[in-house]
N, C-alpha and C positions, 0 to 999 in steps of 0.2 A: 440444843438451844434453838431448834427450828430451822437450821440450815439444810439445804438440799444441794447435793453436788450433781452436776449434769455434764455429760460428754456432749460437746458441740463442735463437731469436726476436729480440728487440731487443738481445741481448747478444753480445759476443765473449768467449768463455771461454778461459782459458789453463790447460791441464790437464797434470799430470805423471803418467803412468800407473804409474810406478815408486814414487813417494812418496805418491800420492793427493792431492797439493796441487791445488786447483781454485779459481780466482778469476776475477772478471770484469775484463777489460782495459778495456772501455768499454761504455756502455749508451746507446741512443738513445731509450729509452722516453719521456723528458721532451721531448726536442727534436723527435721524430717519433712521436707517439702513433699507434697502429694500424699500425705498420710493423715490418718485420723486416730483418735483415741477410742477405745472400746472397753467396756466393762471395768469401770474404775472402782477403786476402793479407797476409803479414807480412814485415818486413825480417829479415835474419839476426840482427841484434842485439836483436830483440824490442822496439824502440823506436818503430817506425812500422807502422801497420796501415791497411788500406783495405778497404772492402766496399761492395757495391751496396745501396742502400736501396729496398726494395719495399713498397708499400702493400698490406696484407692486405685482400682483397675476397672476397665470398661466391661469386662466379661468374666464371669465366674466369681468364686469367693475371694474376698480380699486376703492376700497373704499376710500372716502374722509375723512381724519382723522381730519382736522382742517386747520387753517390758520397760516402761519409763517410770522412774520413781522421783517424785519431788519430795525431798527430805529436808525439812526445816529450811526451805528456800533454795536448796541446791538440787539441780536436776542431774540424775544419773540414768544411763541406759544399759540394760542387760540384754544383749542379743540372744535370740533363740539358739539353743544348741542343736535342736532337732524339731520335730513337729510340736508346735506350741498349742496348748489347749487354752489355758487362762492363768492368771496370777491373782494372788490375794496378799493383803498385809494384815497382820494381827492388829486388833484395835488399840493396843498400847504402842504401836508404831515401831516395834523392835524387829520383827521378822517379816521377810518377804518369802512367799511360797510360789514357786513357778512350776506349773504342771506341764510336763513334756513327755511324750511317748509313754504314758502311764506311770511315769516316775515323778517324784516331787523333789525339786531343788530348793533347799531351805537356806536362806541367806540372812545372817545377822547384820542389820543395817548399821549398827554401831561399830562392830569389829571387822566387817566384811568376811567373816568366816563363812564358808560355804560347805554344805553337806548334801549328800544325795540319798534320798530315801527311795529305794527301788520298789517296783511293783510287787515282786515276790516277797519283800520284807515287810509289806504293810502300807505301801503308799496309798493315798486316798484319791477318790474321784470326786463325786459330789460332796461338798464340805462347807463348813463355815469355821470362823476363828473366834476364840476368846483371847484374853490377854496371854500372849505367849503360848497359846493352845491351838492345836489343829484337830478338828473333829470331822470325820467323814467316813465314807463307805470304802472298806477294804474288800474289793471284789474278788480277790484271790481266796481269802479265808471266809467270806460270807458274813461279814460283821461290820457294825458301826464301831469305830475305834477312836480313841483319844490319844494324841501324842502331846506330851509336855515338851515343848521345843527347847527348854532349858536343859534337858537331859539328853544323854546319848540316844540316837535314833536306832536302837537295837530292839529285837523282838521282845526281850524281857521287860522293856519299858512301854510296850504297847498295851493299853488298857482297853479291853473289850467291853463295850457298853450294852450291846444287844445283838443277837444274830439277825441278819437281813440280807436279802438280795433285792436289787432295784429299790433302794431305801426310800427315796423321796427327797424332800427339801428340808434343810436345817436352818435355823436362825438362833444365834447365840447372842444374848444381850442381858445385861444386868445379872450375870452369873447364872442364867437359866438357859436351857436349850429346848427349843420347840421343834418338833418333827411334824411335817405335813406329808403323809403318805397317801396311797391310793384311796383310802377310806376315811381317815380321821386326822384330827390334831391330837398330839400327845406331848407330854413333858418327858424329857430324857434326863435322868439323874447323871451328872457328870462324874460322880464318884463310882458309877457302875452298879448302883443299887436297884436299877430297874426303869421301866417305862410306865407312865401313868396316863391312860387315855383321858382326853378332855371332852371331845365332842365329835360326832360324825358330821362331816361337811356336806354330804349328799352329792358328791361328784366323784363317782367310782370309776377310775380309769387305771390302766397299767402302764401307759406310755408316760415317761418322765416329763416330756415337753408339754404334756397336756394336764399334768397333775396340779392340784392346788398348791400354791406357794405362799404360805402364811409367814409373816415376819413379825418379830417382837419390837416394841418400842424400846428406847434406851434403858428404861427401868426394868424391863423384863416382865411387866405386869399387864400389858395390853398387847393383843395380837390382832393383826389385820390381814384380810385376804379378799380376793375378788372371785366371784362365781356368778355366771349368768348375767354379767353386766351390773351386778350389785356389789357394793363394798360392805363387807362384814367386819365389825369391830367387836372383839371378844375380850372381856376381863378374864385374866388368867388367875385362878385361885392359888 
């Protein structure tokens, strides 16, 4: 509906650039003084939000303390168990995925059931989420894999989508999965039936931090990316 969520120090803001409406969704200034929010994710209905909590320090990287979740107006905090990378929520607002020490901690926000997907069993690094789905790179087995989080997190339930090392960036919206790798944009079939190249983006690099990161709009029919100071908008067939 045109809303943008922005991390602004200890606050997560909800902004509508078309109407100018701007309000704080939640604020951790009282519960975590001296901290900021980093890398937030929101559910499609705007009722569930998650972000990493970082302590602001004068020197060196900000320590990541854990993940805060604003779930239907209630704020919960999940402290880091070990070295925290990042957290995500599925767009249906059901599952929270916390990435720590190359493992994935998967929490059902409705039941509080917590499961651990270990690195050697297919935990993912670079990833994105669909409704109760986690799709990302399994760097142990060299593949992009899909996990249906409603099922047991055991190897027989891991769906391999395509082989890869240094996969690139994924965007899942509208039931479609877009891959931006070092050379091109492509559609990834979530049923495992293959990868369809769309276009070469003209920015060939191997470093993940410098790669093109295209994202889909909510319908899954339009992709957008930035290259060389230019914004490209692509209709996805």
